[in-house]
C-alpha positions, -999 to +999 in steps of 0.1 A: +265+020+244+263-006+216+293-011+193+279-020+158+301-036+132+284-014+106+264+018+113+227+011+118+205+018+088+184+050+089+148+044+100+124+048+071+098+075+078+069+094+062+058+130+064+028+139+085+006+166+069+005+198+088+034+190+112+071+189+111+071+154+126+078+121+109+060+088+112+087+061+116+078+030+095+082-003+112+065-028+088+044-027+056+015-052+053-006-054+021-041-069+016-046-090-016-077-087-038-098-065-015-121-050-042-146-073-060-139-059-094-101-063-090-106-099-077-125-107-109-098-089-130-072-112-115-093-143-121-106-149-086-141-152-070-148-120-050-165-137-021-157-128+015-132-155+020-107-146+048-084-118+038-048-127+029-017-106+032+018-102+018+045-078+031+070-053+018+101-043+037+100-008+053+129+001+031+107-003+000+088+029+011+094+058-013+078+092-011+053+106-035+068+128-062+098+105-067+113+093-100+118+055-097+139+035-121+121+008-141+129-023-119+152-051-129+141-086-141+106-076-153+088-066-185+054-060-169+057-033-142+022-025-128+006+002-106-020-005-079-036+025-062-045+020-026-056+035+007-030+031+034-037+028+071-011+040+097-014+022+130-010+044+161-015+020+191-007-016+200-033-040+186-035-077+195-065-100+189-090-072+190-125-070+176-132-047+147-150-023+171-119-021+193-094-022+165-108+009+147-094+032+174-058+021+165-061+036+130-041+068+136-038+081+100-044+076+063-023+080+032-025+074-005-002+047-017+010+028-048+017-009-045+041-013-075+043-049-088+065-070-111+034-087-125+052-112-147+072-124-116+039-126-096+023-147-123+052-171-124+052-174-086+015-181-085+018-208-112+046-225-092+029-221-058+058-199-046+059-167-025+054-133-041+084-116-024+103-108-056+071-096-073+060-073-045+088-066-020+114-051-043+132-018-038+111+014-041+079-007-046+058+011-019+051+046-029+035+067-001+020+101+002+018+123+033+001+107+063-031+126+073-042+121+109-076+107+115-081+135+141-078+160+112-102+145+087-123+118+104-128+083+092-125+076+055-152+049+050-161+061+015-148+083-012-134+081-047-101+064-053-087+070-088-055+067-108-043+081-142-013+074-163-001+104-184-035+121-177-056+091-189-078+076-162-071+039-156-086+031-121-118+044-105-135+030-075-148+039-041-134+031-006-169+018+003-164-010-023-138-028-002-147-064+005-130-062+039-132-028+055-106-010+076-115-021+111-121-057+099-086-057+083-069-044+114-088-068+136-080-098+114-044-089+110-041-085+148-049-122+152-019-130+131+006-103+143+010-080+172+006-046+155+023-015+168+027+022+159+048+023+127+029-005+110+014+005+076-014-015+059-020-011+022-057-021+018-061-033-018-068-018-052-098-013-075-099-028-110-079-012-138-043-022-129-019-021-158+016-017-170+038+014-171+070+021-190+099+046-186+087+082-190+052+075-177+038+097-150+013+080-126-011+102-106-034+088-080-060+105-059-081+096-029-110+119-019-101+137+013-064+129+011-053+145-022-028+133-048+002+110-051+026+109-081+053+087-094+075+091-125+089+060-140+126+064-149+149+046-172+162+012-160+195+012-140 
């Protein structure tokens, strides 16, 4: 029996729709600029250059329906509505055809971003960690098993702030599709059950302020919500 200096932290986990079970979260990967319209919005060329990734700690995961304090050290707090993949089998250096079988479930997610810190990091050629991997920055809805709904290769992905639509796209508009992402990432990391992949956002990202209610929806998955609270 291990004798820890401090009690181990609780394992972050997400609800699985239709069950009383939880999906233990191991790591969170995020794909940058995976919709052509969003790539243009962020000042990039939306060609099929190799995908790139950043990460968030598993502890950043926060369930849909939460009220999250406006984060520290930013004046430009942005939403990004995304489809999230939940890995359900080990994946290492697989083809897209083989990697697709490892996608165990889907969820709606929000990649919350301190956009001003991201812009500063880009300008200085520095990592994005403080812009992307801060506390409560990975909002997650219930995970829906692929066995329950089939593959989500297309379908509307939308987001509204206080009832006003801000983002609207289709999952079919991804530059790199689900199996390609899992395959490519598996050549950089050994993926395992518990790994989540946020797959990118359509155009229309923007700022929110305390009191705003963010509502996202993905066809086939349902709704995700976030209320922006006052700063701590």
